[in-house]
LOZAMI-538809 format. One line per 5 residues: number of its first residue (from 1); for each residue x, y, z of C-alpha. Coordinates in steps of 0.001 Angstrom, whole numbers, plus 500000, padded with zeros to 6 digits. Layout:
! LOZAMI-538809
NUM) X Y Z  ...
! end
This chain:
! LOZAMI-538809
1) 663318 445108 411597  663191 442452 408978  665239 443311 405914  666642 446502 407464  670307 445408 406885
6) 671768 448286 404935  673614 451388 405935  670450 453286 404864  666909 452567 406037  664264 453839 403623
11) 660613 453867 404629  657971 454473 401996  654313 455430 402604  655164 456126 406185  652251 455598 408604
16) 651759 456738 412144  652540 453267 413467  656074 453697 412119  656791 456635 414323  659262 455957 417140
21) 663010 455668 418141  665353 454159 415623  668991 452866 416102  671345 450804 413934  673726 447998 415002
26) 676910 447889 412881  678826 444557 413009  682033 443094 411448  684342 440226 412178  685951 442045 415021
31) 682896 443193 416819  679764 445470 416759  678685 448950 417678  675235 450534 418177  674416 453994 416886
36) 672798 456692 418967  669020 456773 418973  667061 458899 416473  663349 459815 416660  660998 459455 413689
41) 657941 461707 414053  655078 461063 411563  652768 464035 410976  649226 463289 409686  648078 466036 407276
46) 644680 467563 408176  641578 465948 406723  638079 467451 406825  635620 464848 408028  632534 467144 408200
51) 632258 469957 405706  630637 473304 406591  627045 473505 405295  625382 476198 403227  622715 478138 405114
56) 620030 480726 404658  618974 483018 407481  616816 486047 407953  618559 489341 408160  619580 490077 411761
61) 619597 486452 412882  622750 484668 414132  624406 482041 411984  627529 479876 412266  629607 477550 410075
66) 631475 474572 411523  634085 472166 410229  635299 468892 411701  638907 467958 410849  641371 465281 411815
71) 645134 465174 411595  648150 465747 413707  647742 468352 416346  647812 471164 416601  645299 472044 413874
76) 645001 475681 412800  641919 477173 411112  641412 480185 408894  637997 481133 407495  637609 482953 404178
81) 634746 485044 402760  634530 485228 398992  638189 484186 398855  639469 486736 401361  640594 485781 404809
86) 638473 486934 407660  640236 488751 410423  639762 488271 414108  640098 485354 416445  636594 484210 415679
91) 637671 483309 412163  640488 481016 413410  638542 478258 415075  636615 475301 413827  633379 477303 414097
96) 632815 480734 412619  629847 482568 414132  628039 485678 412917  625846 487207 415589  623764 489527 413390
101) 623735 488469 409754  623438 491235 407215  623142 491279 403459  626823 492283 403234  627772 488951 404806
106) 625928 486866 402259  628397 484963 400037  630814 482026 399887  632612 480747 402961  635570 478311 403145
111) 637998 477275 405844  641630 476208 405534  642784 473678 408140  646561 473545 408666  649025 471514 410745
116) 652687 470527 410467  651719 467932 407915  649986 470298 405502  646691 472019 404911  643276 471320 403437
121) 640548 473651 402165  636890 472908 402819  634152 472911 400303  632392 476211 399717  629455 476893 402045
126) 627038 479572 400864  625365 481987 403230  622120 483447 401965  620773 486354 404012  617074 486920 403400
131) 615570 490358 403882  611939 490136 405050  609432 491849 402760  608322 495409 403393  605086 496829 401960
136) 605090 500244 400369  602378 502773 401139  599257 502792 403259  596169 500722 402438  593382 502419 400480
141) 589717 501795 401190  587393 501212 398245  583671 501748 397673  581866 500239 394660  578313 499551 393572
146) 577161 495934 393421  578055 494391 390059  581084 496613 389493  584757 495576 389616  586958 496160 392652
151) 590771 495937 392607  593368 495893 395375  597136 495724 394924  600242 495655 397076  603762 496881 396294
156) 606828 495413 398020  609588 497985 398211  612159 495897 400042  612910 492247 400606  614489 489242 399007
161) 612664 487795 396014  610741 485662 395291  607587 486736 397101  604340 484866 397596  600997 486500 398322
166) 597812 485462 400100  594778 487735 400258  592307 487411 403122  588745 488589 403672  587836 489194 407298
171) 590780 487028 408332  589917 484065 406082  592175 483147 403162  590615 483606 399723  591106 480660 397404
176) 593295 481437 394393  594020 484985 395585  597820 484600 395429  598968 487503 393281  600185 490992 394106
181) 596887 492313 392729  593392 491132 393682  590600 491827 391183  586964 491132 392047  584466 491200 389194
186) 580685 491470 389544  581115 492345 393205  578301 491261 395535  577362 492456 399013  578799 489273 400539
191) 582257 490387 399397  582205 493559 401451  584575 493577 404421  588179 493903 405528  590895 492786 403110
196) 594532 492115 404005  597393 490467 402147  600230 488442 403627  603504 488778 401680  605994 485980 402332
201) 609570 485200 401294  612394 483114 402719  613065 485850 405227  609626 485889 406759  606237 487443 406141
206) 604440 490724 406625  600726 491487 406733  599393 494593 405092  597099 497073 406762  593347 496579 406423
211) 591726 497714 403195  587950 498042 403561  585651 497233 400663  582213 498815 400890  579631 497458 398445
216) 576644 499704 397863  573658 497583 396854  570989 499051 394530  567415 498794 395738  565775 495449 394937
221) 562331 494059 395688  562408 490806 397654  558653 490364 398240  556149 491627 395676  552801 493186 396658
226) 549694 491063 396050  546421 491936 394289  543365 492366 396495  539586 492382 396231  537543 494147 398920
231) 534034 495424 399439  533274 499095 399213  534210 500700 402539  536456 497903 403729  540154 498415 404493
236) 542820 497370 401996  546598 497489 401917  549552 496659 399694  553005 495858 401085  556420 495422 399533
241) 559666 494142 401020  562911 495499 399598  566640 495245 400177  569565 497489 399370  571907 500004 400937
246) 570019 502476 403161  568243 504758 402857  565449 503145 400832  562687 505386 399467  559241 504304 398281
251) 556696 505813 395879  553355 504179 395082  551570 504714 391761  547917 504259 390732  547346 503620 387031
256) 550768 505081 386286  550330 508309 388272  552206 508920 391510  550146 509146 394675  550686 512166 396865
261) 551040 512276 400606  553383 510657 403055  551322 507470 403187  552332 506742 399587  556037 506867 400490
266) 556027 503885 402841  556558 500148 402255  552860 499634 403024  550033 501565 401333  546807 501400 403349
271) 543205 502419 402624  541065 502528 405753  537837 502599 403724  538379 501678 400084  536245 503487 397531
276) 535717 502954 393842  538175 505783 393213  540843 503601 394828  540276 500707 392416  542931 500198 389723
281) 546466 499053 389032  549184 499771 391569  552986 499680 391420  555671 500870 393807  559129 502155 392930
286) 561844 501534 395527  565080 503475 395132  568271 504461 396886  571352 506355 395778  572545 503369 393735
291) 569510 502274 391724  565778 501635 391706  563354 498737 391263  559716 498726 390170  557325 496158 391568
296) 554953 493963 389608  551566 495485 388768  548894 494545 391296  545190 495288 391171  542822 496606 393809
301) 539258 495553 393000  536554 497339 394990  533250 495506 394713  530153 497662 395248  527180 495732 396714
306) 523990 495776 394692  521685 498699 395554  518262 499655 394227  518111 503235 393035  514549 503151 391671
311) 511978 500920 393338  509191 499183 391401  505688 500657 391773  502334 498996 392499  499841 498681 389630
316) 496153 498185 388995  495093 496701 385671  491936 495319 384249  491445 491626 383786  493429 490215 380873
321) 495426 493383 380404  499249 493513 380560  501188 494610 383617  504881 495283 384181  507200 496054 387059
326) 510755 497375 386730  513624 498213 389013  516778 500298 388530  519832 498977 390399  523508 499875 390757
331) 526587 497965 391897  529524 495992 390546  528453 494134 387376  527114 491697 386605  523801 492214 388365
336) 521309 489352 388490  517576 489615 389214  514953 487279 390649  511311 488305 390872  509020 486660 393387
341) 505241 486506 393612  503665 486087 397015  507020 484902 398402  507791 482335 395680  510374 482858 392926
346) 508912 483203 389441  510550 480906 386911  512373 482825 384203  511739 486185 385876  515419 487188 385944
351) 515486 490596 384279  515310 494127 385620  511741 494298 384244  508940 491816 384841  506239 491765 382143
356) 502878 490022 382714  500473 489562 379807  496797 488601 379819  496634 488881 383586  493937 487090 385487
361) 492706 487390 388979  495250 484793 390128  498021 487207 389031  496964 489702 391652  499170 489800 394731
366) 502514 490921 396130  505660 491209 394004  509306 491911 394838  512719 491478 393220  516078 490449 394698
371) 519099 492032 392981  522400 490191 393472  526054 490688 392515  529434 489430 393705  529307 491739 396706
376) 525868 490814 398029  522158 491184 397387  519344 493639 398062  515568 493138 398138  513210 495680 396676
381) 510178 497010 398430  507039 494904 398090  504592 496110 395422  501124 494866 394595  499264 494044 391434
386) 495507 494614 391544  493417 492989 388794  489938 494486 388254  487042 493400 386077  486915 495558 382954
391) 484104 498136 382601  482779 498473 379095  481408 501892 378269  479168 502263 375205  478779 505639 373592
396) 477426 507263 370476  479846 510015 369673  479166 512718 367193  478893 511442 363670  477657 508037 364838
401) 474129 506760 365468  471747 505884 362625  473278 506155 359245  472386 504600 355944  474786 501817 356803
406) 473076 501020 360085  473392 502000 363710  477002 502858 364743  478243 503088 368306  481539 502953 370190
411) 482578 500874 373183  485774 500587 375219  487329 497191 375967  490690 495866 377044  492923 495279 374073
416) 493130 491656 373082  489933 490465 374715  487088 488854 372829  483917 490856 373029  480424 489487 372247
421) 477849 492109 371131  474272 491251 372015  471009 492973 371135  467475 492886 372543  464161 494454 371773
426) 462614 493820 375203  465578 493738 377574  464626 490153 378314  465930 488098 375485  469439 488879 374271
431) 470724 487693 370962  474438 487628 370008  474848 489549 366803  478689 489787 366597  481917 488622 368172
436) 484894 490956 368048  488496 490933 369321  489503 494333 370591  492641 495461 368865  492380 498920 370318
441) 490997 500344 373497  488123 501892 371512  486009 499669 369238  483583 501010 366581  480697 498726 365729
446) 477900 499180 363116  474707 497088 363282  473583 496986 359654  470268 495325 360660  469284 498018 363124
451) 466795 499631 360707  464739 496465 360747  463687 496979 364351  461606 499741 365866  463655 499444 369070
456) 466925 497695 369612  469095 497703 372782  472793 496718 372793  475218 495409 375351  478780 494062 375153
461) 479970 491054 377148  483606 490037 377527  483894 486405 376767
! end
């Protein structure tokens, strides 16, 4: 070896390549001698090249820690838990295995590696043993009325925190429902069903039993009844459609008063032959055990066709007198009238009474009236008007005759006609002596010139 020329050979920072057999040659002027051989053994202290790793496992699962070390053989291992050595052969190898991890084995693990050159301690590896969650108590079903608040909650009585929660409805996760308690406000029928919650931690998850939410829905009307107009005697019906939790009950009302009978407790109210007593305002109340709803007001209008209760009567009047016909009719107002003469409508003759003044022979004939309303029309019986020539009767009642004022007599004439009074002394020549308009059926006339004639005859002519 270069430089190794002293009685002592000192090696610093010895490496493994310096291990081997050493001898020394001692020389002087008279000769040399070689020492016996000596062996230098170089031990490499242990070095950990792969540290054990921290781990987390679920309670009951197997787990193992391993270390990789280098150094002069043989290497010896000793595992420690929370600073205390672990007994048994399993704790004296490069791998320490736990077949069934429990919470009592959670903690800090290290390993000391030893050989002839020294020892080294690993870094701390932490074992976390997670206990899966356990849910306390049995699920409770819940029944609420629509619009109320429903609350579910879960209590975890065992397990390693922290816990996460996910509520489900009929197997589908509910968005945002990630707390131990689930509160539903203004509950609707669509939220009824089976609720479960999944509780999760690092050790696993557990699903609760099913909690059933029943939502009782108050009665509500989905289709309103509709107003109707029918003829007297026709059929009519009102119908309503409703929703809500069974059993639904119905009650129909007329003008605010409940209708009796089983027919008024059905969704449909039917009249086989509607009468005027059925006309009015109808509502229906639908109810169940959780509430009631009242429909809109609808109207049944029963139209009665026009009918003649008193027929007009035929008449006979004298020429230029007045005549009138009248009819009495019933039915749904308004009633309209149209009089006809000999089959032709009379203009303006649209009242229940027809008045004819100053009739002439061309007014004689057949008359009828048609009465009409919204439900139909009816024709009266045919009546006739007979127009006769007037007969003028002259008379000298008591207290009349010759008086100092003249000769007084009476005659009858149709009111309103113009009468011409004529006189004659020989029944051949007739002389008009007065013209008079009859204002009354009986006319009194005095001929002041009668005393001037020995004989004078009178007659009256209608002009």
